C-alpha positions as CSV (number, residue, x, y, z in Angstrom):
1,X,0.0,0.0,0.0
2,X,3.0,2.3,0.0
3,X,2.5,3.4,3.6
4,X,5.9,2.0,4.9
5,X,8.4,3.3,2.3
6,X,11.5,2.7,4.4
7,X,10.5,-0.9,5.1
8,X,10.0,-1.3,1.4
9,X,13.4,0.2,0.7
10,X,15.1,-2.3,3.0
11,X,13.2,-5.2,1.4
12,X,14.2,-4.0,-2.0
13,X,17.9,-3.5,-1.2
14,X,18.5,-6.4,1.2
15,X,17.4,-10.0,1.9
16,X,14.4,-10.9,4.0
17,X,12.5,-13.9,5.2
18,X,9.9,-15.2,7.7
19,X,11.5,-16.3,10.9
20,X,10.2,-19.0,13.3
21,X,9.9,-17.8,16.9
22,X,10.4,-20.0,20.0
23,X,7.8,-22.4,21.3
24,X,5.9,-20.9,23.0
25,X,6.2,-17.7,20.8
26,X,6.8,-15.3,23.7
27,X,9.0,-12.3,24.3
28,X,10.7,-13.8,27.4
29,X,12.5,-16.8,25.7
30,X,12.6,-15.4,22.2
31,X,15.1,-12.6,22.8
32,X,17.6,-14.7,24.8
33,X,17.4,-17.4,22.1
34,X,18.2,-14.8,19.6
35,X,21.1,-13.1,21.5
36,X,22.7,-16.4,22.6
37,X,21.9,-18.8,19.7
38,X,20.8,-21.3,22.4
39,X,17.4,-23.0,22.8
40,X,15.3,-22.5,26.0
41,X,16.7,-25.8,27.5
42,X,20.1,-24.3,27.5
43,X,19.2,-20.9,28.9
44,X,16.6,-22.1,31.5
45,X,13.8,-19.7,30.4
46,X,10.6,-20.6,28.6
47,X,8.4,-17.7,30.0
48,X,8.7,-14.8,32.4
49,X,7.3,-17.0,35.2
50,X,8.8,-20.3,36.2
51,X,8.0,-23.1,38.6
52,X,10.3,-23.4,41.6
53,X,12.0,-26.7,41.5
54,X,10.7,-29.0,44.3
55,X,7.9,-26.6,45.2
56,X,4.3,-25.9,44.0
57,X,5.1,-22.2,43.6
58,X,5.9,-19.8,40.8
59,X,8.4,-17.0,40.7
60,X,9.7,-14.5,38.2
61,X,12.2,-16.2,35.8
62,X,15.8,-15.4,36.3
63,X,17.6,-14.0,33.3
64,X,21.2,-14.0,34.3
65,X,22.1,-15.8,31.1
66,X,25.6,-16.6,29.8
67,X,26.8,-16.3,26.2
68,X,25.1,-13.1,25.0
69,X,26.5,-12.0,21.6
70,X,27.4,-8.6,23.1
71,X,29.5,-10.4,25.8
72,X,31.4,-12.2,23.1
73,X,32.0,-9.0,21.1
74,X,32.9,-7.1,24.3
75,X,35.4,-9.8,25.4
76,X,37.1,-9.4,22.0
77,X,37.8,-5.8,23.0
78,X,35.1,-4.4,20.6
79,X,32.7,-1.6,21.6
80,X,29.0,-2.6,22.2
81,X,25.8,-0.6,22.8
82,X,22.6,-2.5,23.8
83,X,19.4,-0.5,24.3
84,X,16.2,-1.9,25.9
85,X,17.0,-5.6,25.4
86,X,14.2,-7.8,27.0
87,X,15.2,-10.6,29.3
88,X,18.8,-9.3,29.8
89,X,18.5,-8.3,33.5
90,X,20.6,-8.0,35.6
91,X,23.0,-5.8,33.6
92,X,26.5,-7.2,33.3
93,X,29.7,-5.2,32.8
94,X,30.4,-4.7,29.1
95,X,32.9,-2.8,27.0
96,X,30.3,-0.1,26.3
97,X,26.7,0.4,27.4
98,X,23.8,-1.9,28.3
99,X,20.2,-0.9,29.0
100,X,18.0,-3.8,30.1
101,X,14.4,-3.9,28.8
102,X,11.6,-6.0,30.3
103,X,11.5,-7.8,32.7
104,X,12.8,-6.6,36.1
105,X,11.4,-5.3,39.4
106,X,10.6,-1.7,40.0
107,X,13.6,0.2,41.5
108,X,16.1,-2.1,40.0
109,X,19.4,-0.9,38.6
110,X,19.0,-1.9,35.0
111,X,21.8,-0.1,33.2
112,X,25.6,-0.5,32.8
113,X,27.1,1.8,33.8
114,X,24.7,2.7,36.6
115,X,24.7,6.4,35.9
116,X,23.3,5.7,32.4
117,X,19.9,5.0,34.1
118,X,19.3,8.7,34.8
119,X,20.1,9.7,31.3
120,X,17.7,7.0,29.9
121,X,14.8,8.0,32.2
122,X,15.0,11.6,31.1
123,X,14.2,10.4,27.6
124,X,11.4,7.9,28.2
125,X,9.1,6.8,31.0
126,X,9.9,3.2,32.0
127,X,6.7,2.0,33.7
128,X,3.0,3.0,33.9
129,X,1.1,1.9,37.0
130,X,-2.4,0.3,36.3
131,X,-2.0,0.7,32.5
132,X,-4.8,-1.9,31.8
133,X,-7.3,0.2,33.8
134,X,-6.8,3.4,31.9
135,X,-9.1,4.8,29.3
136,X,-8.2,3.9,25.7
137,X,-7.5,7.5,24.9
138,X,-5.0,7.7,27.8
139,X,-3.5,4.3,26.8
140,X,-2.9,5.6,23.3
141,X,-1.2,8.8,24.5
142,X,1.1,6.7,26.7
143,X,2.1,4.1,24.0
144,X,2.7,6.8,21.5
145,X,4.8,8.7,24.0
146,X,6.9,5.6,24.9
147,X,7.4,4.8,21.2
148,X,9.0,8.2,20.7
149,X,10.9,7.9,23.9
150,X,12.3,4.5,23.1
151,X,13.6,5.7,19.8
152,X,15.1,8.8,21.5
153,X,16.9,6.5,23.9
154,X,18.2,4.4,20.9
155,X,19.5,7.4,19.1
156,X,21.0,9.0,22.2
157,X,22.9,5.8,23.0
158,X,23.9,5.2,19.3
159,X,25.4,8.7,19.2
160,X,27.6,8.2,22.3
161,X,30.3,6.0,20.6
162,X,31.5,4.5,17.4
163,X,30.1,1.0,18.2
164,X,31.2,-2.3,16.7
165,X,27.9,-3.9,17.6
166,X,24.7,-1.9,18.4
167,X,21.2,-3.3,19.2
168,X,18.2,-1.1,19.8
169,X,14.8,-2.6,20.7
170,X,11.4,-1.0,20.4
171,X,9.4,-2.9,23.0
172,X,6.2,-0.8,23.2
173,X,4.6,-2.2,20.0
174,X,4.1,-5.4,21.9
175,X,1.9,-3.6,24.4
176,X,0.1,-1.6,21.8
177,X,-0.9,-4.8,19.9
178,X,-2.1,-6.5,23.1
179,X,-4.4,-3.6,23.9
180,X,-5.5,-2.3,20.4
181,X,-5.7,-5.5,18.2
182,X,-9.5,-5.9,18.5
183,X,-10.0,-2.2,17.7
184,X,-7.8,-2.7,14.6
185,X,-9.7,-5.8,13.4
186,X,-13.1,-4.1,14.2
187,X,-12.1,-0.9,12.3
188,X,-12.9,1.1,15.4
189,X,-13.4,4.8,14.4
190,X,-11.3,6.1,17.3
191,X,-8.7,3.5,17.9
192,X,-8.6,1.2,14.8
193,X,-5.6,3.0,13.4
194,X,-3.4,3.0,16.6
195,X,-1.3,-0.1,15.5
196,X,-0.8,1.0,11.9
197,X,0.1,4.5,13.0
198,X,2.8,3.1,15.2
199,X,4.3,1.1,12.3
200,X,4.2,4.3,10.2
201,X,6.1,6.1,13.0
202,X,8.6,3.2,13.2
203,X,9.1,3.5,9.4
204,X,10.0,7.2,9.8
205,X,12.3,6.3,12.6
206,X,14.1,3.7,10.4
207,X,14.5,6.4,7.8
208,X,16.1,8.7,10.3
209,X,18.3,5.9,11.5
210,X,19.4,5.0,8.0
211,X,20.7,8.5,7.6
212,X,23.0,8.0,10.6
213,X,24.6,4.7,9.4
214,X,28.0,4.4,7.8
215,X,28.3,2.9,4.3
216,X,29.8,-0.4,5.7
217,X,27.2,-0.9,8.4
218,X,25.1,-4.1,8.2
219,X,21.5,-3.5,9.4
220,X,19.1,-6.2,10.7
221,X,15.4,-5.4,11.4
222,X,13.6,-8.2,13.1
223,X,10.9,-9.1,15.5
224,X,10.9,-11.7,18.3
225,X,7.4,-13.0,17.4
226,X,4.3,-12.2,15.4
227,X,0.8,-11.1,16.6
228,X,-2.8,-12.1,16.1
229,X,-6.2,-12.3,17.5
230,X,-7.0,-14.4,20.6
231,X,-10.5,-15.5,19.9
232,X,-11.0,-17.9,22.9
233,X,-9.0,-19.3,25.8
234,X,-8.8,-22.8,27.3
235,X,-8.4,-23.1,31.1
236,X,-6.2,-26.2,30.9
237,X,-6.1,-26.7,34.7
238,X,-9.9,-26.8,34.6
239,X,-9.7,-29.4,31.8
240,X,-7.2,-31.4,34.0
241,X,-9.7,-31.3,36.9
242,X,-12.7,-32.3,34.7
243,X,-10.8,-35.2,33.2
244,X,-9.4,-36.6,36.5
245,X,-5.8,-35.6,36.2
246,X,-6.0,-32.9,38.9
247,X,-7.9,-32.8,42.3
248,X,-9.0,-30.2,44.7
249,X,-8.5,-30.8,48.5
250,X,-11.1,-33.3,49.6
251,X,-12.8,-31.7,52.5
252,X,-16.4,-30.7,51.7
253,X,-16.0,-27.0,52.6
254,X,-13.0,-26.6,50.3
255,X,-14.8,-28.3,47.4
256,X,-17.8,-26.1,47.9
257,X,-15.6,-23.0,48.1
258,X,-13.8,-23.9,44.9
259,X,-17.1,-24.6,43.0
260,X,-18.4,-21.1,44.1
261,X,-15.0,-19.5,43.2
262,X,-15.1,-21.1,39.7
263,X,-18.7,-20.0,39.0
264,X,-18.1,-16.4,40.2
265,X,-14.8,-16.3,38.2
266,X,-16.6,-17.6,35.0
267,X,-19.3,-15.0,35.5
268,X,-16.9,-12.1,35.9
269,X,-14.8,-13.2,32.9
270,X,-18.0,-13.3,30.7
271,X,-19.1,-9.9,31.9
272,X,-15.7,-8.4,31.4
273,X,-15.6,-9.8,27.8
274,X,-19.1,-8.5,27.0
275,X,-18.4,-5.1,28.5
276,X,-14.8,-4.9,27.1
277,X,-13.5,-4.2,30.6
278,X,-10.8,-6.8,30.9
279,X,-8.2,-5.8,33.5
280,X,-10.7,-3.6,35.4
281,X,-11.8,-6.1,38.0
282,X,-10.2,-5.0,41.3
283,X,-7.2,-7.1,42.4
284,X,-8.8,-7.8,45.9
285,X,-11.8,-9.4,44.3
286,X,-9.6,-11.4,41.9
287,X,-7.6,-12.8,44.8
288,X,-10.7,-13.8,46.7
289,X,-12.3,-15.8,43.8
290,X,-9.0,-17.2,42.5
291,X,-8.3,-20.9,42.9
292,X,-4.6,-21.3,43.9
293,X,-2.1,-24.0,44.2
294,X,-3.0,-24.1,47.9
295,X,-6.4,-25.5,47.0
296,X,-5.0,-28.5,45.1
297,X,-4.7,-32.0,46.5
298,X,-1.2,-32.7,45.2
299,X,-1.1,-36.3,46.3
300,X,-3.9,-37.0,43.8
301,X,-2.8,-34.6,41.0
302,X,-0.8,-36.1,38.1
303,X,-0.3,-32.9,36.1
304,X,-0.9,-29.2,36.4
305,X,-0.5,-26.3,34.0
306,X,2.0,-23.5,34.5
307,X,2.2,-20.3,32.5
308,X,1.8,-20.0,28.7
309,X,0.8,-23.6,27.8
310,X,3.4,-25.4,29.9
311,X,2.2,-28.5,31.7
312,X,4.2,-30.1,34.5
313,X,4.0,-33.8,35.6
314,X,3.9,-34.3,39.4
315,X,6.8,-36.7,39.5
316,X,7.9,-38.7,42.5
317,X,11.2,-37.4,43.7
318,X,10.9,-34.1,42.0
319,X,8.0,-32.6,43.9
320,X,7.1,-33.0,47.6
321,X,3.8,-34.9,46.9
322,X,4.7,-36.4,43.5
323,X,2.5,-39.2,42.6
324,X,3.7,-40.2,39.1
325,X,6.4,-42.8,38.9
326,X,9.2,-42.8,36.3
327,X,7.6,-45.9,34.8
328,X,4.3,-44.2,34.3
329,X,5.8,-41.0,32.9
330,X,6.0,-41.7,29.2
331,X,2.5,-43.3,29.0
332,X,1.0,-40.4,30.9
333,X,2.6,-38.0,28.4
334,X,1.2,-39.9,25.4
335,X,-2.3,-40.1,26.9
336,X,-2.3,-36.4,27.7
337,X,-1.1,-35.5,24.2
338,X,-3.8,-37.6,22.5
339,X,-6.5,-36.2,24.7
340,X,-5.4,-32.5,24.6
341,X,-4.9,-32.6,20.9
342,X,-8.5,-33.9,20.7
343,X,-10.1,-30.9,22.4
344,X,-12.6,-29.2,20.1
345,X,-14.4,-25.9,20.4
346,X,-17.9,-26.9,21.5
347,X,-19.4,-24.0,19.5
348,X,-17.7,-24.7,16.2
349,X,-16.4,-28.2,16.4
350,X,-12.9,-27.0,15.3
351,X,-9.7,-28.3,16.9
352,X,-8.7,-26.0,19.8
353,X,-5.1,-27.1,20.0
354,X,-2.7,-27.3,17.1
355,X,0.1,-29.4,18.7
356,X,1.3,-30.7,22.0
357,X,5.1,-31.2,22.3
358,X,7.1,-33.3,24.7
359,X,9.9,-31.1,26.0
360,X,12.7,-33.3,24.5
361,X,11.1,-32.8,21.1
362,X,11.9,-29.1,21.0
363,X,14.4,-28.4,23.9
364,X,17.8,-29.8,25.0
365,X,20.4,-28.7,27.4
366,X,21.4,-28.4,31.1
367,X,18.1,-26.7,32.2
368,X,15.7,-29.4,30.9
369,X,14.6,-30.0,34.5
370,X,13.1,-26.4,34.5
371,X,11.2,-26.9,31.2
372,X,7.6,-28.0,31.2
373,X,7.1,-31.7,30.4
374,X,4.5,-30.7,27.8
375,X,4.1,-27.5,25.8
376,X,0.6,-26.9,24.5
377,X,0.7,-24.9,21.3
378,X,-2.7,-23.5,20.3
């Protein structure tokens, strides 16, 4: 359509292709896989949450990952500049500059050197409290402001040195697409153009960046994953419960409480979807109606779902109340794969799950014990 002339210019002058992302196709593992050349089983990260080994608890994934390309270049006495790289926290010492992008806790020191943080924060806001609860108009103002700010950070850092390797990441487009995709698909009069407008802005930014580059500079433009519509969701833990693979604690009051929680939760989710107010249900109410790991009868639970389609087998010896033996393990995986891949949408009859992988089909490495036993790919 001619709306992205600088992208077109790059396509015409260079080489291009469609990349495969990680499985699952998520920001958290995809960027480290890119910057290390290693699969998630070798870096120990498959999502920004992970299960604590030997516990029925989750925590923020740890991203202190060895083998980043900028470390290799830096160790060869070359100058590096890395701006807003996701999943790179905590910042390590480099021969140059490093600004970590998502994900890290508020108040963290996320730059090397430390004083660079103040310079970066003058150029772009880093976090916005309660963003999902804001009005769409305000959300648009913020994502557009951050898009400009992230590019300003990129240019500011790029102009500091004559770098041998420079990487600048625009992260806000991920947020924009999460929050404005349905408006784009529905041709919303007020907000249907937000995503396309951001790509037009990025196209202009690429044009400005091209003017800065030396003749012998090699430029890569890439994304960590694609985007699309999420039409429906599967509560896989509910499916495990309904099919006898997972159990609530057996006392009558607990069972009654969980039935009430599930019904209230379903009602609120339906109301939120109908009223387009996802993210606006107060946290205190969510906490009261949420079924947690504390409600699970682990000695009678064979499998449970972690974040982003990962399923974990409750193995003897690995978990405190593991009830699946090594001998049962492979058969259980095969049974679960057959059944999960057979799930259909009750309204359309279409398959709901594209593929279920065993972890050793797609991962390998020293952190296999941290990977989900099954990865459900919708």
